[in-house]
N, C-alpha and C positions, 0 to 999 in steps of 0.2 A: 475264225472258224476253220477247223481242220479240213485240208483238201481231201477230197475223195480219191483214193488210190486203188480201189477195188476194180478188178478186171471187168470189162463190159463187152457186149457184143461178140465179135468173132474171137476175142481173146478167151471167152469162156468156153473152152473146148470140152468135150465129153469126158467124164471120169467114170463112165459105166464099167462096172466090173473091177474097179480098183480094189486091191486087197492090202491089208495090213494086219499086223499082230494085235495092235491096240488102236482103236479109233477114239479120239478125243474130240467131241463136238463142242465148240465154244472156246475162243482164244482170248479170254480176258483173265481175270484173277485166278479163278479155280482151274480152268483148263490149262493155263500156262503152268500153274503149280504142279498139276499132274504130269505134264510133259517134262518139266524140270526134274521131278523126282524119279522119272523112268530113264533119265540120261545114263548112258553107259550100261544099260541092261542087255544090250545086243538085240533088242526087239525092234521091229519096224513099227514105229509109232507115227500115225497120221493125225495131224491136228487140222481141224476144219472150222472155218468161221465164214459168216456171210461177208465180213469186211476184213481188210488187211489187218495184221497185228498192230494194235495201238491206234487204229484209225478213228474209232468212235467211242468217246468216253461218255458215260452216263452217270457216273458217280461223283461225289464231292472230292474224291481223291485225297483223303487224309487217313492215316493209319498209325497205330502205335509205333514210335521209332524203333524199339527193340525188334519188332517183326521185320521192318525194312532192312535192318542190319543182318538179321538171321537169314533172310532170303537173299542177301548179297546184292540188294538194289539201292543202297544208300546213296548212290551217285544220282538218283532221280529226285532226291529230296530238294525242295525249293526253300522251305522254311520250317524250323523246328519250334514247337509251341509247348512250353512247359507248364502252362496254366490254363485253367478254364474259368470263364466268367458266366454266371447265370443270372439273368435279369428278369424280374417280374414287374408288373406295374407299381409295386411297393418297395422296390429296392434292388440292389445288385450285390452279388457275392462272388469273390475272386478266390479260387482254390488253387494252391500249388500242388501238382500231382507228383506221385512217387516215380512216374515215368512220363515221357513226353509224347505228344502227337507230332507227326510231321506231315505237312502238305507236300505232295509230290507231283512231278510231271508225268501224266499218264502215258503218252507215247514212249517216253524215255524208260519208264518202269517196265512197260510191256516188252520193249526191245531188250532190256537187260535180262529179263526172265527167259525170253526166247533164246538168247545167246548161251544160256547155261544148259539148254537141252540139245537134243540131237534129233528131234522130230522133224518129219516132213510137214510141209504146210500147204494147204489148198483153200482157195476161196470157193465157197458153195453155200447155198442156203439149205439148211437141213429141215426137211419137211415131216418125216415120221420114221418110226422104227420098222424094220423088216425082219424077216426070220433070220437072215444072215448078216445084217448090218443096219444101214440107214439109207433112206431114199432122199436124195437131194435134187436140186434143180439142174444138176449136171450128171445125174445118173445115180445108180445104187453103188454105195461103198460097202465093202464087206470086211468084217473082223470078228473074231470070237469074243473079244473083250471091248465093250463100248461104254464110254463115259458121256453123260449128258451134263455139260457145264454151260448150257445155253441160256440160263436165267429163269426167271419166275414162271414163264409159260410151261416149263417142264415138257418140252416138245416130245421127248421120247417116252413119256409115261403112258400107262394104259388107262388112266383114270378119266379120260374125256377132257373137255374144255376146262380151263382154269382161268377164269376171267374176272376182273373187277366189274361191278362193286361187290359181287357175292363172295368172291375169294378173299381170304384174310391177307390183304395186301395194304401197305401204306403207299403214299405217293410223295415224291419230292421233286423240287425244281430249284435251280439256282442260276444266278447270273454272274458273270465275271466282270470285274472293273479294274481300272488301273490302281496300283498301290505303290507306296514308297518303300515297302519292305520292313517297316517298323512294327513293333508289337510282338508279344510273346504269348498271346492267349487265343484260344478258341472260344468264341463268344456264342452263348445260347440264350435265346429269349423264349420264355414261357408265358405267353400272353393271349388270353382268350380273344381279345380284340384283334389280334393278328391272325391267329389260327385257333379254331375252336378246340380241337384235340390234336395237339402236336407241338411243334417248336420251330423257331427260326434259328439261323446260324450265320456266322461270319468267320471265314477261315483265311487268314493272310497266307499268301503263297508267293513270296518274293515280289515280283513286279506286278502281281495282280492280287485281288482279294475276291473270294467266292462267297456270295451272299445268297442264302436260300431259305426255303420253308419246306417242312415235312408235315404231312397230315396222316394221322393214324386212321382216319375215317376216309375211305376211298371215294365217297360221294362228294367230298368237299374239295373244291378247286384250290390250286396253290399258285396260280400265276398272279392273280391280283394281290395277294398278300406278299408274294416275292417282290413284285415291283414296288409295293408300298414300303417294305423293309429297306430295300436298296435306296429308294428316294430319301427315306427318313435318315439313312446313314450317309447321305450325300455321295452315293456311288452312281456314276454315269454307266449304265449297263452296256455291255458290249455284245454278249450273246447268251442264249439260254442253253441249259442242258438238264436233263432229268430222266426219271424213270419210276416205275413201280418197284417196290421191294417188299419181300414177305415179312410177316411178323409171327409166323407159326412154323414149327418144324414139320417136315413131311418125311415119310420113309425114305432113307438114303439109298435104297436099292430095292429093285423088284426081282423077278425070277431071271432076268438077263441083262440088266443095265445098272450101272453105278450112277448115282446123282450127287453132284457136288456144287457147293455155292447156293445161289438163290433157287436153283431147281429143286433143292432139298430143304428149302426154308432156312438155310444156314446164314441167317441175318439176325442179330440180336434185337428183340423187341426193345422199346423205350428209346435206345440210342440210335437205332437204325443202322448199326455198324455191321457191314458185311464183307469188308475186304480181308481182314485178317482171318475171319472164319472161313472164307473161300480158300485162302492159303492153307489153313489148318486141315480142313476136311479134304481138300484136294490132295494134299500130301498123304493123308490117311488112306484114301482110296488107292493112290498109286502104290503105296507099300503093300497093300493086299494084292493088287495086280501084279506087282513084281514077284511076289511069292508064288503066284500061279506060273509066271514065266520061268521061274527057277525050279518048278516042279515040286515045291514044298506044300502046295495045296491045289485043289481044283477050283474051277470058277464058282461052283455053287457055295463052297466053303468061304471063298473070298467075299462073295456077295453077302452072305449071312454074317460074317465077322464085321464087315464094314457097316452093315445096317445096325448091328448091335452096338457098335462103337458110337455111331451117331446118336442112337436112342439113349445111350447112357448120359448124354448131355441135356436130356430133357428137363431135369429139375432146374438147372440154371436158366434155361430159356423160359420155362414156366414162371419162374420168380420174376424175370425181367418183364414178362407179359402182364403179370399182376401189377407191377409198378406202372407199366404203360397205361393200364386202365385207371389206376389210382391217382397218379399225379395230375392229370388234367381235371379231375373231379374235386381236388382240394380247393377250398376257398383261397384266393390269391394271397391274403394276408397270412394264412396258416402256412401256405407253401413257402412264402418268404422267410417266416420264422424257422421253418424246417430246414431250409437251405443254410441259414446261419448256424443252426444247431448241429449241422452236418460237418462243420469244419474239423472238429477233433477226430472224426472217423475217416477223413479223406484218404489217408494212406492205406488203411485196412480195407476200405470199401474198393478203392480202385485197384489195389493189389489183387483182391478176390476177383474182380471183374476181368483183369488181364489173365489171371490164372485159368479162366474157363477155356481159353484157347492160348496156351502158353507159347511164347516164342521159342522156348527150349525144344519144343517138339520139332522144329524145323532143322535142328542140329543134332541128329542122333550120334551118340558116341559108339565107336567100334563097328561102323557099317550099318547095314540094313537091320531094322527092327519092325516088328508088327505094329500096326495102328493101335493095338490094344495096350501098348506100353508107352508111357511118356514120363518125363521128369517134370516136377513142379518148378515154377518160376516165382521168385519173390523179389522185392526191391533189394533185399540184402544179398541175394545171390546173383544178380545180373545188373550190371552198370553200363549196358551197351550205349544208351543215350548219352550218359555222362561222359563215357570214354570218348565218344565222338566229338564232344564239345571241348575236351581238354587238349 
């Protein structure tokens, strides 16, 4: 269990009236991506989170390897996984991917991202938006440019409570267990006897393996099936971690706030993957903010452009949501046959999937560019993971 490092009691002095040029609320994947992208801008960027950077992981902590290299955090990788295995009650299919996943160390990755930025950091619980910034448990912080990267609750939004089970949220939980570092596959189980609408997973990560269950139906608990899957796999559980995660896009900006990561629904339905999309949209938000800082556009234009950029990805998210609804409804034998029939299309399908938030977006050529431009990534044009193995 990660030791708590967050300041308490007398250490939590007042921040009332603290000012910055940019206030980034949330210091996990999206917030750190924003701060990283704003490095060298000359702006005073204040990064705020309830916990110290890297202190509290709630994610399965695996992402496409090309993204980890693009973000300069490959040193956090614990184990690279070039294959996926899908198991149903009627069989198992192993697919070799055109790119690899990598399980990583969360505190290490967060530290590497923070080191690439020049933002100030403060621990504070963000409570709500104010006219000039945000209210926290340590006072009001003020900034003309504010980013909500606080997660699915969308704390700084104006739409009222966003709570399960009414909200379109999935839930996930995993346990960590000792592992010998063997294996090269991310294993997924699609079994109604395990979880009615969702999937189980096993992710090797060096000296540990992460076993968990995700449910698309927020009313269905995940602790019992997570324990059952861990026991079935012979894993002695060490500790739990988990969270809610969205499966529907929301507006990525309102009249005064940028939303990135889970607060904007930037988590792919079906797979539940939200780390690289948090990087991707965090970078996009930061590029629009940087243009404001440089005088190339005003805040209203930046908010509108970023909102449109996010909305342009709706077709891909909608397609994944349709699959999220379809796959659990398929008869298990038909699903097994479909997985076997999918083999010839693995490269094309997973290439398309990665291209919806391409790692090339993290490496602009020739300096700053707007979020509205990006270059396409394909297996033939990027060999980041392969190069790392050679």
